[in-house]
C-alpha positions as a Markdown table, in Angstrom:
| # | Residue | x | y | z |
|---|---|---|---|---|
| 1 | Met | 74.3 | 78.8 | 70.1 |
| 2 | Thr | 70.9 | 80.8 | 70.0 |
| 3 | Pro | 70.8 | 84.6 | 69.5 |
| 4 | Asn | 69.8 | 85.1 | 73.1 |
| 5 | Ser | 72.7 | 83.3 | 74.5 |
| 6 | Asn | 75.1 | 85.1 | 72.4 |
| 7 | Leu | 73.6 | 88.4 | 73.5 |
| 8 | Ile | 73.8 | 87.3 | 77.2 |
| 9 | Ser | 77.5 | 86.3 | 76.8 |
| 10 | Asn | 78.3 | 89.6 | 75.2 |
| 11 | Arg | 76.4 | 91.5 | 77.9 |
| 12 | Ile | 78.4 | 89.7 | 80.7 |
| 13 | Ala | 81.7 | 90.4 | 78.9 |
| 14 | Leu | 80.8 | 94.1 | 78.6 |
| 15 | Gln | 79.9 | 94.2 | 82.4 |
| 16 | Thr | 83.3 | 92.7 | 83.2 |
| 17 | Thr | 85.4 | 94.8 | 81.1 |
| 18 | Met | 83.6 | 98.1 | 81.8 |
| 19 | Pro | 83.2 | 98.8 | 85.7 |
| 20 | Ala | 80.5 | 101.1 | 87.0 |
| 21 | Pro | 81.7 | 104.6 | 87.7 |
| 22 | Ile | 80.2 | 104.3 | 91.3 |
| 23 | Pro | 83.5 | 102.9 | 92.9 |
| 24 | Phe | 85.5 | 105.7 | 91.4 |
| 25 | Leu | 83.1 | 108.2 | 92.7 |
| 26 | Ile | 83.5 | 106.7 | 96.2 |
| 27 | Gly | 87.2 | 106.8 | 96.0 |
| 28 | Ile | 87.1 | 110.5 | 94.9 |
| 29 | Ala | 84.7 | 111.2 | 97.8 |
| 30 | Ala | 86.9 | 109.5 | 100.3 |
| 31 | Ala | 89.9 | 111.4 | 99.1 |
| 32 | Leu | 88.1 | 114.6 | 99.3 |
| 33 | Gly | 86.6 | 113.7 | 102.6 |
| 34 | Ile | 90.2 | 113.4 | 104.1 |
| 35 | Phe | 91.1 | 116.8 | 102.9 |
| 36 | Gly | 88.1 | 118.2 | 104.4 |
| 37 | Leu | 88.6 | 116.5 | 107.7 |
| 38 | Tyr | 92.2 | 117.6 | 107.7 |
| 39 | Phe | 91.5 | 121.2 | 107.0 |
| 40 | Gly | 88.4 | 121.3 | 109.2 |
| 41 | Leu | 90.2 | 120.0 | 112.2 |
| 42 | Leu | 93.1 | 122.4 | 111.6 |
| 43 | Thr | 90.8 | 125.3 | 111.2 |
| 44 | Leu | 88.8 | 124.5 | 114.4 |
| 45 | Thr | 92.0 | 124.2 | 116.5 |
| 46 | Ser | 93.6 | 127.1 | 114.9 |
| 47 | Asp | 93.0 | 129.5 | 112.0 |
| 48 | Trp | 93.0 | 129.2 | 108.4 |
| 49 | Asn | 96.3 | 130.7 | 107.8 |
| 50 | Asn | 97.8 | 128.0 | 110.1 |
| 51 | Ala | 95.9 | 125.2 | 108.3 |
| 52 | Lys | 97.3 | 126.5 | 104.9 |
| 53 | Met | 100.9 | 126.7 | 106.5 |
| 54 | Gln | 100.6 | 123.0 | 107.9 |
| 55 | Phe | 99.4 | 121.8 | 104.5 |
| 56 | Ala | 102.3 | 123.4 | 102.7 |
| 57 | Glu | 104.7 | 121.7 | 105.1 |
| 58 | Tyr | 103.0 | 118.3 | 105.0 |
| 59 | Arg | 101.4 | 118.4 | 101.5 |
| 60 | Trp | 103.0 | 115.3 | 100.3 |
| 61 | Trp | 102.1 | 113.1 | 103.1 |
| 62 | Ile | 98.5 | 114.4 | 103.1 |
| 63 | Ile | 98.2 | 113.9 | 99.4 |
| 64 | Ala | 99.7 | 110.4 | 99.7 |
| 65 | Leu | 97.3 | 109.7 | 102.5 |
| 66 | Ser | 94.3 | 110.9 | 100.8 |
| 67 | Ala | 95.1 | 109.0 | 97.5 |
| 68 | Gly | 95.7 | 105.8 | 99.4 |
| 69 | Leu | 92.4 | 106.1 | 101.2 |
| 70 | Gly | 90.6 | 106.9 | 98.1 |
| 71 | Ile | 92.1 | 103.9 | 96.2 |
| 72 | Gln | 91.3 | 101.7 | 99.2 |
| 73 | Ala | 87.7 | 102.9 | 99.3 |
| 74 | Ala | 87.3 | 102.5 | 95.6 |
| 75 | Leu | 88.7 | 98.8 | 95.8 |
| 76 | Phe | 86.5 | 98.1 | 98.8 |
| 77 | Ser | 83.4 | 99.0 | 96.9 |
| 78 | Phe | 84.5 | 97.6 | 93.6 |
| 79 | Leu | 85.7 | 94.1 | 94.7 |
| 80 | Pro | 82.7 | 92.7 | 96.3 |
| 81 | Lys | 80.6 | 93.6 | 93.2 |
| 82 | Gln | 83.2 | 91.9 | 90.9 |
| 83 | Met | 83.3 | 88.8 | 93.1 |
| 84 | Thr | 79.4 | 88.4 | 92.9 |
| 85 | Gln | 79.4 | 88.9 | 89.1 |
| 86 | Asp | 82.2 | 86.2 | 88.8 |
| 87 | Glu | 80.1 | 83.8 | 90.9 |
| 88 | Asn | 77.1 | 84.5 | 88.6 |
| 89 | Ile | 79.0 | 83.9 | 85.4 |
| 90 | Arg | 80.3 | 80.5 | 86.5 |
| 91 | Pro | 78.6 | 77.4 | 85.1 |
C-alpha cells in the first residue's frame, strides 16, 4: 500500500465519521423558523400577549413540532450527501 492510498483511505474514513456542521445548522434554522412563523402569525392576527398566552398553553406541541421539523430538515440535507459519499467510496 502506497503512502498516498493510506492517506486517502484515512481521509475518507474521517469524512464518514465526522459530518459537516451544515445539516445541523439547517435543522436549527428550520426549528427556529417554525417558532418565528408561529409567533409571527399569532402576533399578526392578534397581539403579542395573546401569542405568549397561546404558546404557554401549547408549548409542548409547538416544541415537539419544531424539533421534529428540525430533525427532518437536518436529515434531508445530510442523507443525500452521505449517499453520494458512499457511492464514491465503493470500488
